[in-house]
C-alpha positions in Angstrom: -52.1 60.1 80.0 -53.3 57.4 78.1 -56.9 59.1 77.5 -54.2 62.6 75.6 -52.6 59.7 73.5 -56.0 57.1 72.8 -57.7 61.0 72.2 -54.8 61.7 69.4 -54.9 58.7 67.0 -58.2 59.2 67.2 -57.5 62.8 65.5 -54.6 61.6 63.8 -56.9 58.3 62.3 -60.0 61.0 61.2 -57.8 63.5 59.9 -56.6 60.5 57.3 -59.1 59.3 56.3 -60.1 62.7 55.2 -57.1 63.1 53.5 -57.5 59.4 51.7 -56.5 60.5 47.6 -56.6 58.5 44.9 -54.9 58.6 41.0 -57.7 57.5 38.3 -55.8 56.9 35.0 -57.5 56.0 31.3 -57.7 56.2 27.8 -60.3 58.3 26.0 -61.7 57.7 22.4 -64.8 57.9 20.3 -66.6 55.2 18.9 -64.4 53.6 16.0 -61.6 53.5 19.6 -59.5 56.4 17.6 -58.3 58.8 20.7 -60.2 62.1 21.9 -57.1 64.3 22.2 -58.4 67.3 24.4 -61.4 65.5 25.9 -62.0 66.8 29.6 -61.8 65.5 33.0 -63.1 67.0 36.1 -63.8 65.4 39.6 -67.6 65.8 40.3 -68.4 68.2 42.6 -64.6 70.3 42.3 -64.1 71.8 39.1 -61.1 73.8 40.4 -59.7 69.9 39.7 -59.9 68.3 35.9 -57.4 68.0 33.4 -57.1 67.7 29.9 -56.3 64.2 28.2 -53.2 63.7 25.5 -52.7 63.3 22.2 -53.0 59.5 22.8 -56.3 60.3 24.6 -54.4 59.2 28.4 -55.2 61.1 31.4 -53.9 61.4 34.9 -55.9 63.0 37.7 -55.2 62.4 41.3 -59.4 63.2 42.7 -60.6 62.2 46.6 -60.9 58.6 47.2 -64.1 56.6 47.0 -64.6 60.8 44.4 -66.3 60.2 41.2 -64.9 61.8 37.3 -67.6 63.7 34.4 -65.6 63.6 31.0 -66.9 65.7 28.4 -65.7 66.1 24.4 -67.5 68.5 22.1 -70.2 66.8 20.2 -70.7 63.8 22.1 -72.4 62.7 25.4 -70.6 63.5 28.8 -70.1 60.7 31.0 -69.7 60.2 34.6 -68.0 57.5 36.8 -66.7 56.5 39.8 -63.1 56.3 40.2 -61.5 53.5 40.1 -57.5 52.8 40.6 -57.8 50.2 37.9 -56.5 52.1 34.5 -60.2 52.9 32.4 -61.0 53.2 29.0 -63.8 55.7 28.5 -65.5 55.6 25.1 -68.0 58.8 24.5 -70.9 58.2 22.2 -72.0 61.0 19.5 -75.0 63.2 21.2 -77.3 62.7 18.7 -79.7 65.7 19.6 -75.7 68.3 19.4 -75.8 66.5 15.6 -79.3 67.4 14.7 -78.5 69.1 11.1 -81.0 70.5 9.2 -79.9 68.7 5.5 -82.3 70.3 3.5 -81.1 73.3 1.8 -82.7 76.6 2.5 -82.1 77.8 -1.5 -86.1 76.7 -2.3 -87.2 80.6 -0.5 -84.6 82.7 -2.7 -86.2 80.0 -5.1 -88.7 81.2 -5.7 -88.3 84.8 -4.6 -86.2 84.8 -7.7 -88.6 83.5 -10.4 -91.6 85.7 -9.7 -88.9 88.3 -9.6 -87.3 87.7 -13.5 -90.7 86.1 -14.7 
């Protein structure tokens, strides 16, 4: 009987160890401290467990203990962070690769063509 009780106790401990969760909370902002409404926060390794930041940039997500989160927003660099129980302040920076905009207008070719037609 004592062996069965010890075995049951060890089995119970192993099941509860795997079932531990933690709640990650925080705020997502840009470099100017403006809240990022709709920033996506997902648990790494579990893409079905996610949430979007509210109107103030706040979020709360329950993840596996010791898990990581990935925070993303269009046009900003995605960050991967280890989840903590303390409230987090996440600042996303601009993604220079996504902001690579050609500032030179493409009208020069059209101007040359029109000039040749008129002259």
